N, C-alpha and C positions, 0 to 999 in steps of 0.2 A: 719648341723654344729652347735655345741652348742657355746655359748656366749664366753667361754674360748678359743675355738680354733680360732674363728673368731677374737678375738683381737690379738692373736697370730701371725695371718697373717697381720694384719694391722701394728702390730709394726714392722716387718720385711720390710713392705712397706715403712713406715715412715723413717727407717733407711736408706733404699736405696736413698729415696728422699732427706733426708738431706744430703747425700754424693754429689749428684748432685747440689744441692743449693749452697753448700760450694765451689765446682767447678766454678760455675758460678759467684759468688761474687767476687773470686779471679780474675776471667777475667775481670770483670768490673773494679777493681782497676789497672789493667794493662792497660786498655783502658784510663782511666783518666790520667795516665802519659804520654801516647802518645810518639811519636817519629817523627823525621824530615823524609820528603819524600827523596827517593833516587833521586841525581841529576845526570843524565847520561851524561851531559856535562863535569862533573868531574871524571868519572870513566874511568879508562884507564887501562888495556882493560875491555870492558863489556864481561863477561863471560856468554855465552849461554849453559845452560845444555839441553841435549836432551834425553829424556826417550821415548823408543818406545813404552812401554806398553805391552799388549798381546792381543790375538785375532787378528782382522784386524789391531790393533795398529801397530803391527811390520811391516805391509805392507804399510799402508798408511803415517806412521811417516817417512820412508826413502824417499818416495817421496816429503813430505814437506822439510825435511832437504835439499834435493837437490835444490829446488827452493829457500830456504831461503840462502843458500850459495852462490847461483848465484846471488840474489839480494844484498848481502853484500859483493861480492867478493873483491872489492877494500879495504874495510874496514878490510876484513881478511888479505889481503896481507900487509897491513900497520901495522897490529898488534894491531889495535883497537877493533877487536872484537876475541873472542876465542871460539871455539866449544869444547864441553866436551860431550860424549856419556855415559850416566849413565844406567847401567844394574841394574837388581835386582828388577824391579817393576812388574814383571810377577805375574800371579796368584800362580804358582808353588813355587816362593820363598818366597811370603808373607805367604803362608800357612805353608811352612816349618818353618818360624821363628815365626808364629802364631801372626803377627802384620800386620796392614793395611799397614804401611811403615816401612820395616826394619830399625833398627837404623843406619847401616852403609850406607844405602841408603839415609836417611834423611841427614845424615852428609855431604855426597857429594852434595845433592841438596842444601843445605844451603852454600855451598862454591861459588855457582852460584849467578848472580843477575836476571837472568831470565830463564824460563823453558819452552822449548817447548815438551808438554807431550801428548803421544798417549792414546787412550783409555785403560781403564784396567777393568778386569773383578770384578764383586761385587757380592759376592754369595747371594743367596736367600735361604729362608727355603726350604728344600726338595731336593736341587741340590746337586751334588757330593762332593761340597766343604764346609770346616767348615764355620761357620757363623762370619767371620771376618768384620771389618769395611771397608767401602768404602775408597780406597786409596785417592780419591778426597776429601772426607769430612775431612779425616785426614790431609791432606796436606793443606787444606784451614784453618784448625784450627791452625797446627803447624805453618804455616807461616803468620798466621792472613791475609790471602787474603779474605777480607771483601766484595769487590764488584766484582760481576760477571757481565761483561759488555758484551752484545750480540748485535751487530748491524745487521740490517736486511734491504736489499734495492732491490727494484724492480723498477728501474728507469721508465720503460714503463708504469707501473701502478701508479705512483706518490707515491709510498711507500719509505718512508725513516725514519725508526724506529730505536731507539736505547734503549735498555732495560738495566736498573740498578737493577740487582737481588742481595738482601742481601745474603751473602755467609756463614755467620758464626753462624747464629741463627736459629728460626724457628724450624720446625719439624726434619730437616735433621740433625742438630748438634748434638741431642740427640737421633738419629734413633737407634742406638745400645744399648742404655741405658733404654729401656722400661722394664716393669717388669710384670712377671706373678704371679699376686698377689695369686691366688688360682689356681685350675685346670680349673675354669670356667671364671676366670676373667683376662683380660690382660688390661695393660694401658701404653701409649705412652706419651711423653712430648713434648710440643713446649714452646720457650721462646722468649722473645723480650725485650732488654735492650734499655734504654734511649739513651746510649752512640752508641749502634749498629745502632739504628734507625737514630740517628743524623748524623753520618758519611755517609751512604749510600744515605741518602735524600739530604745532601749538595752536595755530589759528583754529583748527578744527575743535580741539579740546576746549578752547576758550569760548567758542561758541556753544558748545554742549554745556558748559558750566553756567554762562549767561542764561541761556535758555531753558535750563532745568532739564536736559536730557540726560540719560543714565547710561549711555553707551555710545562708543565710537568704534567703527568698523574699519579695519585697514584691508584694502583690496590690492593684491600683488600678485606676481607669479614667481615668488622667491624660491620655490622648490626648483625652478629650471633657470630663471634668469637671476643667477646666485650673487652676482656682484652689486649691480646697481639696484634691483628691487631687494636685495638682501640688505644693503645700506638703509632703504626706506623703511624695511620691517623693523630693523634694530631700533631706528628713531622713535618709531611708533611705541615700540615695548619700553623704551627708557623714558620718554615722556609721559606715558600712560601712569607710570610710577607716582608721578607728581600729582595726579589728579584722583588717585584712589579715595583720598580723605574727603573728596567732594561727591562721593558716591557714584563717580563715573568708572564704569567698566570697559573694557576693550575685547575684541576678537579680531581674527584675521581670516579672510577667505581668498582663494584664488580666483582670478577673474574669470576663468571659464565656468567654474561652477556658480559664481556669483551671478552671471548672465542668467544662468537657470533659475536661481532662487528669487530673483526679482519677479519670475513669473509664477513662483509657487504661492498661491493664494494662501495656503496654510502657514506660511512662514515670513512673507515678504513684510508685514506690517510689524515685524520684530526689528526691523532696521531702523535706524535713526539718522544719526551723523556718519558719512562715509568719506574717508581721506584715501586718496590714490594717486598714482603717478600720471602723467600727461595723457598718454595714449589711451589707457585704461579707462581714465576719466571721461574722455571724448566718446568712447563707445558706450559705456554703462549709462551715461546721462541721457545719450539718444534713445536707448531703449527704455529709459525711466520715463522720459518725455511722451514716448508712445503710449505708455500705460497711462498717463495722464490725459491722454486725447490726441497725441501727434506732436512732432517736433515743432510743428507751428504754434504750439501752446506754451512752450517753455522759454523763459528768459534766462539770461546769464550775466553774472557780474564778474569783472576781472579787476581784482583789488590789489593795489600797491600802498605803500606809505604815504606818498604824494599824490599820485593821480589814481583815478578809477574810471573804468570803460565799462559801459553797459549795452547788451546786445542780444540778438536771437541767438539761439543754439544752432539755427540751421543756415544753409548757405544761400546763394543768391538765386538759386533755381533759373538758370538761363533758358531750359527748355520752356517754363511757363511764358517767358518773354517772347521766344521765338514763336509761341503758338498763340500770341496775343492775349494770354491769360493773366497777366500781371495784376489786373484791377480786382481779381477774385482771390488774390492771395491773403492768406489770414494774418492779420495784424496784432494777434494775441501775444505772439512771442515778443515783438518789441514794446508793446504795452505793458507785459509783465516786467520787461527790463526797465521801463519807466518807473514802475512801482519800487523796483529794487534801488534804483537811483534815487527816488524820493526819499526812502528809508536811509540810505547812505549819508544823505546831507542833512539829516536830522528831523525828519518829519515821518515818524513811524506810523502815527494814527491815520495820516493821509494815505500812505502806502498801504496799510492793512485795508482800508476802506476800498481802494482801487481794486486790490487783489480779491476781495470778496464779490465785488461787482463783476470781476472778470469770471470768477467761477460761477456765480448765479447765471450770467448770460451765456457761458460757454457750455457749462456741464449740466445745468439744473434745469432752468426755464426754457433756454434754446428756443426762443421764439423765432429766431431765424438763424440758420446754420451756415457755414462756410464749407464749401466742398472744393474749392480750388478751380471750379468750373462754373459755366453760366447756369448749371442746376442748383446752385447755391446763391447767397448774397455776396456783394461786393464788399470789399474791405472798407469801404466809405460807409455802406449801409451798417455793417456790423458795429463800426466805431460810433455811429449815432445812437444805435441801440444799447451799447455799452454805457455811454454817457447818460442816457435816459435811466439806466439801472443805477448808476453812480450818483445821480440826483434824486433818486427815489427816496423819500422820507421813511419808507417801510423797509430800507435795505436791510438793516440789522435784525428785524424780525424774521426776514426771509432767509438770512443767513443762519440763523438759530433753527429755523425749520428744516433746512436742508442739510446741516452739519450732522456729523456722527459724534455723539458724545463718547469721550474716551475715560 
């Protein structure tokens, strides 16, 4: 490659990079303006959108909707909540419109206050679908759902973790905007803004303060990824100073050793609230969910000031569908997301009861179990069992019996 040809490639790359920087600088200005948080005590009715997604999403979402409507049945009868089923988020429809989230689907979603969303397929290079962006990434960006909140609890082992994963920056937000500079050179991008780091870190500390936790742990790789992770690390240290008077300490671990420490039985119950950039949060919370009982057991909240979206932490499992096993998919992740939604809109007691029923059904009694295959229960059978646990007048006594006193 001669010098002229090399500079031609570089100029094209610079133009591409400049477009990305303009988008991000515009986003920073929007964050600086800010907006007020939704007050669910003043919203009447609260509109709950339900998107079933695709793959096993269609199967497990219907079970979660059944449970959520049961938990909120009196609110629904009083007209305090309204359910709206939103179709069109399947991979087939997204490919048809060549968009991660088709415009008409996004418009319907924005009419809701909260969203219960099933898993959606994200194409990867070499598969049968065109390379459109992840629907999750697009929704998080379009609705500014900057906080991905993932709780993991295993009471019998003293595990009580809550992860605050930054949701709109890092490697994922620009995951579809990398560039092949030449036939031999590919470049992807990661970003971190002062405003983005500030708001997720502050949310983690506020959660610790409100729920009487005494430590927030930052997870980075700031010793190597010095610029973006370094900015995140500095934000944690700065904001931590504001919370010392509330008895909240802080520490920082690198992502590689942190994945090991979650498996360290002697140390892992020392962790409480963890705050981390996007990619690390995705990896670490999947590991944490496996400790809890598998990724099929963990729900996820995507929180912004105006909208919020609740979902499973796992994907659409197309292989299960191809093998005809979707009816055996575990709906626990989506049901746990329903509990998080219930708490978010102002019904914490109902959410607590649902979460306790989930843990009794899934971790303790286990009268029936899900294996993902015909060797175990179907999602419908598990959901019926869960509702029996939820309606059991002896639920609280069982919970006390099975819980570990701290």
